[in-house]
LUMFILUM-543572 format. One record per residue (C-alpha): residue in one letter; x, y, z. Coordinates in steps of 0.5 Angstrom, whole numbers, plus 2048, in hexadecimal, padded with zeros to 3 digits. Layout:
// residues N
AXYZ/...
//
This chain:
// residues 234
M893866934/A89386E932/L89986F92D/K89A87792B/L89E87A926/Q8A2880929/E8A7885927/I8AD88392C/D8B0887931/P8B788992E/E8BA88A935/N8B8884939/D8B687E934/F8BC87C930/P8BF877935/A8B8873935/L8B887492D/A8BF87192C/K8BD86C931/C8B786A92D/L8BB86B926/F8C0866928/E8BB86192B/S8B7861925/Y8BC860920/E8BF85A924/D8B9856924/P8BA85491E/P8C185691D/Q8C285A917/K8CA85A915/F8C9861912/F8C7864919/H8CF86491B/V8D1869915/F8CC86E918/F8CD86C920/P8D2868921/I8D4864928/H8DC865929/G8DE85F92D/T8D9859930/G8D5858936/D8D085D93A/E8D586293B/A8D7863934/R8CF863932/N8CD868937/E8D386D935/A8D086C92E/I8C986E930/K8CC874933/E8D087692D/A8CA875929/A8C687992D/D8CB87F92E/R8CC87F926/L8C487F924/K8C3885929/L8C9888925/W8C688791E/H8C0889920/T8C2890923/H8C689191D/D8C288F918/P8BC894916/S8B988E912/S8B8889918/Y8B288891B/W8B1882920/Q8AB87E923/K8A9879928/V8A4874929/V8A2874930/D89F86E934/E89A873938/E89986E93E/T8A186D93F/G8A487393C/K8A986E938/I8AB870931/A8A886B92C/G8AB86E926/G8AF874923/A8B087791C/L8B587C91A/W8B2880914/N8B6885910/I8B188B90D/H8B588E907/Q8B2894905/Q8B8895900/N8BC8908FC/P8C188D902/F8C688B8FD/E8C78918F9/N8CC8938FF/P8CE88D903/A8D188F909/P8D888A90A/S8D7885910/A8DC87F912/P8D9879916/T8DD87B91C/W8D9876920/F8DE87191D/P8E687291E/D8EA875919/D8EC86F916/G8EA86A910/S8E3869914/R8E2870913/R8E487090C/F8DF86A90B/V8D986E90E/E8DA87490A/K8DA870904/A8D386C906/L8D0873908/E8D2876901/N8CF8708FE/H8C9870902/S8C7877900/R8C98778F9/P8C28748F6/R8BE87A8FA/A8C387F8F8/Q8C287E8F1/V8BA87E8F1/A8B88838F7/Q8BC8898F5/K8B688D8F7/P8B288F8FE/H8B0888901/L8AE884907/Y8B387F909/L8B287990E/F8B9878911/I8B8874917/I8B2870919/F8B186A91E/T8AC867922/H8AE863929/P8AD85B928/D8A885C92E/Y8A386092A/R8A485D923/R89D85C91F/K89A861923/G89986791E/V8A086B920/G8A386B919/Q89C86D916/Q89C87391B/F8A2876918/M8A0874911/D899878912/W89D87E914/G8A287E90F/I89D87D909/K89988390C/K89F88790D/A8A1886906/D89B887903/E89A88E907/T8A0890904/S8A088D8FD/V8A68898FD/D8A88828FC/F8A987E901/Y8B0879901/L8B3874905/D8B886E905/S8B5868907/T8B786190A/P8B485B908/Y8B085B90F/G8AD86290D/R8AB860906/P8A485E908/L8A286490C/Y8A4869906/E8A1865901/A89B865905/N89B86D905/G89C86E8FD/F8A486E8FD/T8A786B8F7/Y8AE8698F5/L8B386E8F2/E8BA86A8F3/E8BD8648F6/N8C38668FA/I8C88608FB/N8CD8648FF/I8D48618FE/P8DA866900/K8E08658FC/T8E78678FD/E8EE8658F9/N8F2864900/P8ED862906/D8F186190C/E8EF85D912/K8EA861915/W8E686290E/K8E685B90E/E8E485A915/I8DE85E914/E8DD85B90D/D8DC854910/K8D8857915/V8D385B911/G8D385790A/P8CF85A904/F8C985D906/T8C385F902/F8BE865903/W8B88668FE/L8B786E8FC/M8B086F8FC/C8AB8758FB/R8A48778FC/P8A487D8F7/F89F8828F8/S89C8818F2/A89987B8F4/K89487E8F9/K8918828F3/S89187D8EE/S88D8788F3/E88887E8F5/A88787F8ED/E8858788EC/
//
């Protein structure tokens, strides 16, 4: 099986990337995924609509964000996407003048307020330590059919090389499932981020998504550029 790392075709790849993304985070199910890519409703039709919305939104984000860089790993025998990764290559401090944005993929009700707080909590640790040019791995996923075949490591190899070539630190927010891969590639923990959005007067929509998502935890991790130089010196 030949699995090849490629830059995506932004005009054509987002529907397949979004489908692979959903299938990856649904097996095993990860509750936090609903914050970023919700399914509004039940059944196959609602899920298909959610995948289409995700594909359109990912393409829009990519088009309007100069730091965005997408990759895919492709099974050359079948043409199927085995995994994907969204990088943010920050050549300046991204937190100096952040552009305001609302999670419009939720209705304008308590569910959106919940997600606004969740996204704010999610970005806070990196905003405190990475106010400088850096490389950030925003999204990474491997389809269940292609796990333990080196897909994630191909993304890691590219990211490490890119960070070293540009002399920047490499950050990511890790789920429990990703930790072994990142630890094996020299990443260290900076902060455990237990995400529990709070409000004084939660409405029914807030409570509904709070029950569905619950508290979720990421670990901010970093591979400092200096780690490479130090290892070479030894």
